[in-house]
C-alpha positions in Angstrom: -0.1 0.4 0.1 1.5 3.5 -0.8 1.3 6.3 1.9 -1.3 7.8 -0.3 -3.5 5.3 0.0 -6.0 5.5 1.9 -6.3 2.7 4.9 -9.6 1.7 5.2 -8.6 -0.3 1.6 -11.3 -1.1 -0.6 -14.7 1.1 -0.8 -17.3 -0.9 -1.7 -20.7 0.4 -2.5 -24.2 -0.2 -3.7 -25.7 1.1 -6.8 -28.7 2.7 -5.6 -26.5 3.9 -2.1 -24.9 8.0 -2.5 -22.4 7.4 0.2 -20.0 10.9 1.8 -16.6 9.4 1.9 -14.5 11.5 4.7 -11.0 12.1 4.8 -8.8 12.6 7.3 -5.9 14.3 6.9 -4.3 14.8 10.2 -1.2 11.8 9.1 -0.8 14.4 6.0 -1.4 17.7 7.7 -4.1 19.7 9.4 -6.2 22.1 8.1 -6.9 21.1 4.8 -7.3 24.1 2.0 -7.6 23.4 -2.2 -9.5 20.4 -1.9 -9.6 19.1 -5.3 -11.4 15.8 -5.9 -11.2 13.1 -9.2 -12.7 10.1 -10.0 -11.9 7.6 -12.9 -13.3 4.3 -14.2 -10.9 2.0 -14.4 -10.8 -0.5 -17.1 -9.0 -3.3 -18.0 -5.6 -1.0 -16.7 -7.2 2.7 -17.8 -8.0 5.5 -16.7 -11.0 7.2 -18.2 -12.3 10.2 -16.4 -15.7 10.4 -14.8 -15.8 13.0 -12.5 -18.6 14.8 -12.8 -20.9 11.7 -13.5 -20.1 9.9 -9.9 -19.8 13.8 -8.5 -22.2 15.8 -10.4 -21.7 17.9 -7.1 -18.4 18.6 -6.9 -18.4 20.5 -4.0 -15.7 19.0 -0.9 -15.1 21.2 2.6 -13.1 20.8 5.1 -13.9 21.5 9.0 -10.7 21.4 10.9 -9.0 18.1 9.8 -11.3 15.4 7.7 -12.4 16.7 4.5 -15.8 15.4 2.9 -16.5 14.7 -0.4 -19.8 14.8 -2.1 -22.4 11.9 -2.6 -21.1 9.3 -5.1 -23.3 9.0 -7.8 -22.7 5.0 -8.8 -23.0 4.4 -12.5 -23.5 0.5 -12.9 -23.1 -2.3 -11.3 -19.2 -3.9 -11.5 -18.1 -0.5 -12.0 -14.5 -0.1 -10.2 -13.7 3.3 -9.2 -9.7 5.5 -8.2 -11.0 8.2 -6.2 -8.2 10.8 -6.1 -9.0 14.0 -3.1 -5.8 16.9 -3.8 -5.7 18.5 -1.2 -2.9 21.8 0.6 -1.6 21.6 4.1 1.1 23.6 5.7 2.3 25.1 2.4 2.3 21.6 0.5 0.4 19.9 -1.4 -0.8 15.9 -1.0 -2.9 14.1 -3.1 -4.7 10.9 -1.4 -6.3 8.3 -3.0 -8.5 5.2 -2.7 -10.7 2.6 -4.5 -14.6 2.1 -5.3 -16.1 -1.1 -6.4 -19.8 -0.6 -7.7 -22.2 -3.3 -5.8 -25.6 -4.3 -7.2 
């Protein structure tokens, strides 16, 4: 596992769920700003940007050391998403990532 990958492992989400994922940034730094969230559909070694469909409202926010993403909207069963969360803390820019698997 990369130090950039969230420790919770792959996240599972049902097709009809709308989950708000949260990232605690204490490991990287506190008081995150300039938050940018992106999603890429992973299929046979290919990454396709699907941010606008998976995060139709893409307005992440931060409270103390916790970044809250906008609700994730799964598109199809068996989709695999690579989600990146880029943010600034203490003058450094960090980019964490996690995987989401869509189930029925």
